[in-house]
C-alpha positions as CSV (number, residue, x, y, z in Angstrom):
1,M,64.5,71.6,82.8
2,L,64.5,67.9,82.1
3,P,64.9,66.6,78.5
4,D,62.0,64.9,76.8
5,L,62.9,61.2,77.0
6,T,59.8,60.0,75.2
7,Q,61.5,60.4,71.9
8,Y,63.8,57.5,72.9
9,I,61.0,55.1,74.1
10,W,61.4,53.1,70.9
11,I,64.7,51.8,72.2
12,A,63.0,50.6,75.4
13,W,60.4,48.7,73.2
14,L,63.1,47.0,71.2
15,V,65.1,46.1,74.3
16,L,62.0,44.7,75.9
17,A,61.1,42.7,72.8
18,L,64.7,41.3,72.5
19,L,64.7,40.4,76.2
20,F,61.4,38.5,75.8
21,V,62.7,36.6,72.8
22,T,65.9,35.7,74.7
23,I,63.8,34.3,77.6
24,E,61.6,32.5,75.1
25,L,64.6,30.7,73.7
26,L,65.4,29.4,77.2
27,T,61.8,28.4,78.1
28,L,60.3,27.3,74.7
29,E,56.6,27.6,75.9
30,F,55.5,30.5,73.6
31,T,54.6,32.7,76.5
32,F,57.5,35.2,76.2
33,L,57.2,35.1,72.4
34,M,53.7,36.4,72.7
35,L,54.9,39.1,75.1
36,A,57.7,40.0,72.6
37,A,55.2,40.3,69.8
38,G,52.9,42.5,71.9
39,S,55.9,44.7,72.8
40,A,57.2,45.0,69.2
41,L,53.9,45.3,67.4
42,G,51.8,47.1,70.0
43,G,54.3,49.3,71.8
44,L,56.6,50.1,68.9
45,G,53.8,50.2,66.4
46,V,51.9,52.8,68.3
47,Y,55.1,54.8,68.8
48,L,55.7,54.8,65.0
49,F,52.2,56.1,64.4
50,G,52.8,58.9,66.9
51,G,50.7,57.7,69.8
52,P,51.4,58.8,73.4
53,W,53.4,56.6,75.8
54,W,50.3,55.5,77.8
55,L,48.6,54.3,74.7
56,Q,51.7,52.4,73.7
57,I,51.6,50.5,77.0
58,V,47.9,49.9,76.8
59,V,48.1,48.5,73.2
60,A,51.2,46.4,74.0
61,A,49.5,44.9,77.1
62,A,46.2,44.2,75.2
63,L,47.9,42.7,72.2
64,S,50.1,40.5,74.4
65,A,47.1,39.3,76.3
66,L,45.2,38.6,73.1
67,L,48.1,36.6,71.7
68,L,48.6,34.7,74.9
69,F,45.0,33.5,75.1
70,T,44.3,32.9,71.4
71,I,47.5,32.1,69.4
72,R,49.6,30.4,72.1
73,P,47.1,27.6,72.8
74,L,46.8,26.9,69.0
75,L,50.6,26.8,68.7
76,L,51.0,24.4,71.7
77,R,48.2,22.1,70.4
78,T,49.8,22.0,66.9
79,L,53.3,21.4,68.4
80,R,52.1,18.5,70.6
81,R,49.6,17.0,68.2
82,G,49.8,13.2,67.9
83,D,52.5,12.9,70.6
84,E,51.8,10.2,73.1
85,P,53.6,10.8,76.3
86,A,56.7,8.6,76.4
87,R,56.4,5.9,79.1
88,T,59.5,5.7,81.2
89,N,60.9,3.7,84.1
90,V,58.4,1.1,85.5
91,D,55.5,2.4,83.4
92,A,57.5,1.3,80.3
93,L,57.6,-2.3,81.4
94,Y,53.8,-2.9,81.3
95,G,52.9,-4.9,78.2
96,M,56.6,-5.4,77.2
97,G,57.5,-8.7,75.6
98,A,59.9,-11.1,77.2
99,R,61.5,-14.5,76.7
100,V,62.0,-17.1,79.4
101,V,65.7,-17.6,80.1
102,A,65.6,-19.7,83.2
103,P,63.0,-22.4,84.1
104,F,60.2,-21.6,86.5
105,V,60.7,-23.4,89.8
106,E,57.9,-22.8,92.4
107,D,56.5,-20.0,90.2
108,R,59.8,-18.1,90.1
109,G,62.1,-17.9,87.0
110,S,64.0,-15.4,84.9
111,V,62.9,-13.6,81.8
112,R,64.9,-11.3,79.4
113,L,62.7,-8.3,78.5
114,D,62.7,-6.9,75.0
115,N,64.8,-4.0,76.2
116,G,67.6,-6.4,77.1
117,E,67.2,-6.4,80.9
118,T,66.9,-9.7,82.8
119,W,64.3,-9.8,85.5
120,T,63.2,-12.3,88.1
121,A,59.7,-13.3,87.1
122,C,56.6,-15.0,88.5
123,L,53.8,-16.5,86.5
124,E,50.3,-15.0,86.4
125,P,48.1,-17.1,88.7
126,D,46.0,-18.7,85.9
127,A,49.0,-19.0,83.5
128,S,50.1,-22.4,82.1
129,P,53.7,-23.5,82.9
130,A,56.3,-21.8,80.8
131,Q,59.4,-23.4,79.3
132,V,62.8,-21.8,78.5
133,G,62.4,-19.9,75.2
134,D,58.7,-19.2,75.5
135,R,57.5,-15.7,74.8
136,M,55.8,-13.8,77.6
137,R,54.5,-10.3,78.3
138,V,54.8,-8.3,81.5
139,V,51.5,-7.9,83.3
140,R,52.6,-6.3,86.6
141,V,55.7,-5.1,88.3
142,L,56.1,-6.5,91.8
143,G,59.1,-4.6,93.3
144,S,62.2,-6.2,91.9
145,A,60.2,-8.9,90.0
146,V,57.7,-8.9,87.1
147,E,54.6,-10.9,86.8
148,V,54.3,-12.4,83.3
149,A,51.7,-14.1,81.2
150,P,52.0,-16.1,77.9
151,S,52.1,-13.9,74.8
152,P,49.5,-14.3,72.1
153,A,50.1,-17.3,69.8
154,R,51.4,-15.2,66.9
155,E,54.4,-14.1,69.0
156,R,55.1,-17.5,70.5
157,T,55.8,-19.0,67.1
158,S,58.5,-16.5,66.3
159,D,62.0,-17.7,67.2
160,D,64.0,-14.5,67.1
161,G,66.5,-15.6,69.8
């Protein structure tokens, strides 16, 4: 005769919940946290109230699904509220300020961007000629060069070197 192992099912619920919490610590997306809560509250909770094993599984699954589709989106929205995606690489150059460091000859010159990089630059087609020290802004990236246009007057008057 086989022993009744259902009296030890609470250990399985705890191990499952701890496994889900461990995975959640690695992923940080609140998915496995909801599964852990469903396992601990649903499965273990029904066990403590004397429910059969099949009811424990049904309640744990239902509670996990409920948490996944209701609480998780609220948590993610709260976590990411107000965050504008950080622009990186070439996308970060658009609109960046620059200072002319080498004179423009035949529409080619050099500018030092506000991030400290020096780039070959060409003037925007309708832009007026630029002198060394003038403030510019990046309009487009053309491969290994940037197209620049004069900055608004309020920036041009600052002489921050």
